[in-house]
Residue, then its C-alpha position, 0 to 999 in steps of 0.5 A: m612660901e608662894l602658892t600657885f593659886n588663890a584660896i579662901l581658908g575658912r574656919a575648919i581649915l584653920c582649926e586643922l592647920k592650928a594656924v595663928i594669923s597676924q593682921p598688922y604683919l599680914c602673915m600666918k604661921f602653922p606647925t609642920p613636920q619640918g618645923v613652922g610653916v609661914l605664909k605671907g599675904n600679898q596686899k595687892m593681889a588680895r585687893a585685885c581679887y576682891q575687885d573681881t568678885f564684883k565683875k561679871v564673868e562671861l564664857v570667853v573662847a580663844p582660837r586655840g581654847f581657853s588659856g590656863s588661867h581661865r577655869l570657867t564652866q558652864l551649867g546649862q545656860q548659866t555661866m559661873s566660875i569655880s569660886d561660886i562653889e564656895h557660896q553654898p548652903k550651911g552644912v555642906e562642906l567641900k574639899a577642894e585640891p589644886v588641879e591642873p587647868v581643864e582642858t581646852v574647848p573647842l570653837n565648834p562643839d560638833i568638830p573639835e580641832r585636831t589634837v597633838k599626835l601622841t597615838v595613832h590607830k592602826l588597822s592590822t587587816d589580814p593579808t589573806k582577806r580580798p578587799m571588798i568594794q560595796k555597791h553604791r546606795l543612793f539617798g533621797p534629797k533630805k538625807q543627801a543634803t545632810i550628808d553634804e553638810e556633814i562632809q563639809k564640816l569634816l573637810q573643814a576640820g580636815f578630818i577626811r580627804r578625797v581619795e582615787y582607786s581605793e581597794w576598800v569602798t564602803n557605804l554611808v549610814l545615818v543614825k539619828k542622835p538623841n538631841g535630834k541630830w544626825r550622826m554619820c556613820i560608815d558601813f565597815t562590815n567587810l573591813n571588820e571581818a578582815c581585822p583581828k580583834d584587839p584584846h585590850p579590855l574595856p571597862n566595866v560599866e557597872k563598876l564605873v557607875e558604882r565608883a561614880a556613886g556615893h560623892e557629894r559633888m561630881s563633874f561630867l566631862n564629854a569629849s567633843s567627837g572624841y573618835h575624831q581627835v585620833q590620827l589614823l595611820l596614813d597607810d590605812q587611811e584609804k582602807t576607810a574610803f566611802y561613797v559621798g555622791d559622785a566622789i569617794y573619801c577616806y578618814v584621816m582621823m580614826p572614824f566610828g564603827l571601826k572593830n578596835v576603835g573602842a580599845t584605842y580610845q580607852k588607852l588614851n589619857l585626857r590630859r597627855a592627848q590634849m582631848k577637846l571637851n564639848p561644853l554643852k555636854c559638860t557639867f561641874a560640881v553637881e550633886s547628881g546626874k546622868f552616867l552610862g545609863y544610870v543617875v548617880s548621886k550621894k545617895g547611891i544608884e538610881v534608875n534613869l526615869e527615860k528608860v522607865q518612861a520608855v517602857q510605861q509609855m509602850e502600847p500593848p505589843k502586837t508583833v514579834k518585834d514589838v515584843q522584842r523591843l519591850t524585852g530589850r528596853v526591860a533588859a536595860l533596867h535588869r539591876f532595878i527589878a526583882r524577879l525579873a525572869e519571872r516577871c518577863l517569862l511570858f514575854f519570852k515564851a510568846l517569842r518562841k513561837p514567832k509563827n503563832f504569835q499571840w498576845t494573851d490576857k496573861c501576857q497583858q497582865a504581866f505587862d500591866e504588873l511590870k509597869r506597876y513595878l517600875a512606878s516605884t523602883p528601889l534605890l541601889s546602894k554602894p557596898v562599903e569596903g570590909e562589910s559583910l554583905y547579905l544574899y537571899l535566894g528565890v527559886t520557882e519552877e521555871a525561873m530563879s532569882s537573888v538580891l544582894l544587899r548590905e545593912e546600914n542602921k539596921h536597915q537592908k538596902p539593896i545592892c544588885y538583883v539577878s535572875k535567870v530563866l531556867q532551862d529544860v534540864e535545869q527545871n527538873y533539878p530538885l528544890a535544893k539543887k536549884g537553890a545551889f545553882t542559883l547560888v552558883y549563878t549569882a556568884r558568877k555574875l557578882r564575882a567582884y562582890f563575892q570575892s571582896h566581902q564575905i557574903i552571908v546567904y539567908t536560905d531555908l535550904r540545907l545548901r551547906k550540907i548539900l555542898q559539903k557532902l562526900e558524896l556528890s554528883g559531877r555537877l555538885i562537885g564542880w559547884s562546890v569546888e567553884l564556891s569553895e574560893y569565896d567566904l560564904k556562911f549560911q544562916p536560916r532566914t531572919t526578919i527582913k528588914g526593908q520593903a524592897i527586900a520584902d517585895f523579893l520572891v523567897e524560896c518555895l513561892s511557887a505553887t508547883v514547888e513543894e511546900k516548906a518543911p515543917e519544923y521538928p524539935v531539936w534532939v541533943l546528944y552527948v557522946d564520948g569514948a575512951a580506951n585504956i588497959e582495963g577496957s574500952g567503951t563509949r557512952a551516950v546521953l540522949v536529951g529530947p523535948d518534954d524532958f525526955k532523957s536516955e542514957h547508954a553505955l557501950r562496952f567493946k570486947f576488942q582493943t582499940t584507940n581513943n580516936v576509934a573509941k570516939y567515932e564508935a561512941l558517935i555511930y552508936g549515938l545516931k543509931l539511936t536516934f535513928e530508931l526513935k525517928v529522930q529528924s533534927i539532931q545536935v551533937f556534942n563531943d570533946s574530940q576536935l579531930v572527930m568534929g573536923q573530920v565529920n565536917g570536912s575541915c580537917k584531912i583524913k590521913d588515917p584510912h582506918l579512920g576515913r572508913y568511920a568518917f564515911v559511915v558517919n556522913r552516910l548516917t548523918s544524911r538521913f537527918i533533915s538537920f544535923q549539927i556537931d559541936k565540940i564541948p569542954r570535958a568539964d561540962n559532961q560529967r555525967a558522960d564521964e561517969l557512964l564512960k568509967l561505967a562502960s570501960s570497967q570490968d565490973i558491970n553493975p549499972r543503975r536501973s536507968t542505965i542501959v549498957e550493951v556490949l559491942d563484939a566488932l567494928s562498926y563499919t564492918d556491918f556497914t552494908i546492913e546500914c545501907q539496907l536500912l538507909s535504902t528505905d529512905p526514898s529521898s536517898p537511894s543507893w544504886t548499889i544496894p540492888l547489886i549487893e543483894c543480887l550478889r548475896s542471894g543469887e537472884l536478879p533484882e525485880d526492876v528490869s533496868t538494874a537487872k540489865l546492869i548485871k551480865r551472865c558470866l559464861t564458862p569457857y565452853e558456853a563462850e565458845y558456843a556463844v561465839r561460834e553461834v553469833h559468828e557463824g550460826v543461823c543469823g551469823t554473817h561472819i562479823g568482826g571480832r570487836i563488834l562480835a564481842w560488843k554484840l554478845l556484851r549488849h545481849g547480857y553475856y560477859w567474861p573477862t576475855m571476851v574481846e580477845d577470844a572474839q578477835s582470835y576466833v575471827k583470825k582462825c576462821p578459814t571462811c573469813q580469810f578467803n572472804a577478806d576485804d579488798i581494799h582495791m577492789p572497785v565498787d560494782l553493781l550487784s550483778p550478775f549472781v549465780k542464777g538463783k531460786g526463780g531465775c534471780t540474778y539481780l539484787v536491789v538493796a536500799v538502806d536508811y541513812f540513819m538507822k542503817w536498816i538494810e532492805a534487799k530483794p532478788l530480781s530476775m530482771t531489773t526493769e522499771k516495774k520491779i523497781e517500782e514494785f520494790l520501792f512500794n512494797s519494801i519501803l513505803c508500805r513497810f516504813a514511810i514515804p522518804k523525802q529523798i532516794i539517792a541512786d546511781n545513774g542506771p536507767q532502771f531508777r530514772a526511767a519515765a515511769l519511775r519519775s511519775f511514781y516519784n512525783d505522785y508521792g512527792i519523793e526527790l530522786a538525787l542521782t549520783y555522779v557517772y563513775t563516782p560511786q563514792s558519792n553514795g557511800q552509804a549504799e555501797f557500803a550496804n552492799k558490801i556488807v550484804l556480799h560479804g555475808l552471802k559469800t560467807r554462807v554459799l561457799v558450796a551451793h551458790s545458787n542457794w543465795v536467794d534463800e540465805l538473803n534473809k539470814v544475812l539481812w537479819s544479821c545486818r539488823t541485829t548488829p550494832s552500828s559503830g556510828t549510832g552505837k545501836t542496832p538497826f532493829s532498836l532504832a526502827y522498833g524501840a526494843e532489842v530482837v531475840i537472837p538465836v543465841e539466846v535460846g541456846l543460853p537463855s539470857d535475862r530478858a528472855g527469862r523475864h519475858n511476860n506476855p501480858n505486859n510485853e505489848q504495853l512495853l513496847r508501846e512505851n519504848l516507841d513513845l520514847i524512841k524519838e529521844v533515843r534516835e536523837m541521841s544516836h543522831i548526835r553520836n553518828m555525827a561525832h563518829q563521821s567527824c572521828v573517821a574523817r580525821f583518820y581517813n588519810k591514815r597510811v596502811r601498814a606495809c606487810q613483808f613476806q619471807v621465802g616459805d611463808l603461805v599467802l593468799c592471792k587476789a582472786g582476779l589473777t586467774n579465771a579460776y572463779s569466774h563462773m561464780g559471778k558476783l559470789a566469786l572468792n575475793w582471794e585463792g590459794p594457798y601459795m608458797v613464797v619461793q623467792v623474794k625479788r624486791l619489796e612487794y614483789y615475789v615468786l609464788a608456787d602452787m601448792 
């Protein structure tokens, strides 16, 4: 056989091949699956190879790179051949495989030669984007000389060309390289915005580093200006045009800085694309080296000392920019720093207040502590496929941390550290919930490890019990489902094996976190149950510390099944331990079904057993530690004797055995168990006060809980409540849904309240004659019928957020009257507004009023002429006030001044669909008592307490800011929803001959004397003829 390469075979390979060598015949024979293999030597070639070993090898560069027969590499300033690797110290075994020749190396490492056009880079610009030409930027003489030099190199290599009349032109940017040279980049900001993102996935840096670690020898290849070796599409070349002095050039090859060049470069193959390498940056067959910011070796992954020195050599920060520079450098070392979030917490807090930046003594202490830690960073290990990994969790008041590690030779080695600063909401989590969140966050960050290995979580928190409970909140349910795909195993913390892990923060080390719970003795409970023709019963044997032992038997007075009997036995035993105040319990039973359903590993198909499982889980939630296991029947002899005793008809037990009788199923008395469990403050139930209210008829003492219970009205009471709110003392004939909502907010309920309210509004004649006119143009609130004090005008102001309406009747609209209204009704009652929006009336923009605005720092904004919708909030308030006045002054129109305050009262106590609150509650922090609560006393009216009322109001005002913020968020969402339905069509309405209709009041002058209070509709009229669609002949009745 003939070989392509020359090779020196050592003793190890000869033994492996079971070869036999014959020196006289210059051949070697060895067994193969196809027969005996024969390898013959070439004496001429052997002598040539022997003579080559005494020759001095030098780096030879060919015009087009190295030929295939040369396999030379350069390590620093030393020139060596690959064969020199064989001369290694004893004990180092190298495994070499035949490979193809190394890629050719260019003449100039900075400018590689152009490669074969195996791929091109295309700019898929959006045709709707307008081409951009940036303003030309000038450079200083030194930088310009560097630019000219780089341009000449690129022109010589054929990477750029000159261009004229380009639609896209950008500027140059110079960036310094680590070796001190300048890299010329292009500002492709505008061009990148016009290009869509290439979804090609880029490699994960940490996974690449992990794959490189753990090898005896490594070779690091670095392409010479790799992007410039990829051809740019001819049609897209002029889009990369840039200024150079008095000329414009564009790239022929793919430049740096484009949006998708990284994805294009990752699609290339080094050999197929014939990429050229930079010999100054390539190293071969080394034991360790820098790779993607890390130092990799056979031992594992080490920190880059240059990055550590960059932090240790920093001076104490003096500005916000210095702190940002510090946090950025520390973030590059996050994988090696335990409790990073806690160590840098003071740095992050300093960045939150950039205007009042202060570098305190605590910040300096944390900075010094960080430097001391970086002096001895841990060595990260690489996991082995199939082995189990270990996870430690750390929780403090404001941060959480975790460390993933593996065990090798009974020594734990870290793989990766994870940490996070808790947000405001996350800081309020209980300790156990913080531990669960830490586990979920770590699983998200280290998803690849969690999917490939079994993770053993060492923690003293009851995470397994918390995540497997049947009753979980929405967030915990999501976490439990998210973690269900991983192979997790929870174990209590054991002895820490390794200094790197000993330095890690474990649970409950923060002074603000509650201390570790004391250890309670574990009690053992043996339970069993059975059912037969003679009778059914259960048994329970409770064993505690100090040789305590209690035996119990329970006989049923009802027929049941074996599975139900075993559940009754478990519930009976748990109640016994509950009475003895046992905190830690271990239960043994011989039913695989009961154990699986309680642990959640078995699906519950029988609803009868599902009720029992629910009761058991509620009872077990009281214990600090609970565990249920299966025990063989042969190991439970004493329990079997008790079981026979309980199920027999003749009860004559020994004195040491307690025998009881059960009359009904246990889950029928579950409500009593709820009351017992409610005494535990760690697990309150919101249903208990409601259940007690239904039993006793008395409202809960807690005010917030009492608000959940509404007063159910009889048909007569419901009719009174609807009438009073709709047209009573403060009624302004509001719509049906708002009417029902208002009653519900004040504590009233009946099943058909929305339907009844809408039906009442439809039958109200006042609402029919004053229905909204969707075609009526918006007008000023004048003139009115002359009322008290000769008032014929009404000035209205509304707060844009709270929807609070202020109005005042005026006899004349002078600037003096407007100023008095603004000062007395707005400034003195509320505060100085930031802006006042008004129409172009002379009374709002007079010189005297402008001086008033300037004195108080109020900004005046005037709406566009003949465009009332630009001040839509004020026009809507005008509409509400007018509607309320019309419905209250049907006969005595001059009384509108007296009815104005009642209308305003109704507007201020009606909830807004935008904010979800009443204007009164947003202004004063509490709901006002409305007249219907006097006729039908509500819960809060009956609970009124004068001594505590003022204190409660002050507490509500202290918390009003949060309520207003939530209302603001809801209002923005409501505005977005209204905008989506703004152009919705109105359904056409058709009438038939004989229908009674109302006609728009503007067709006649019957109500012209009423002024602003004129009715919107008049009639009724009868349809006598239908001419065509929407054209009818009416007759007066």
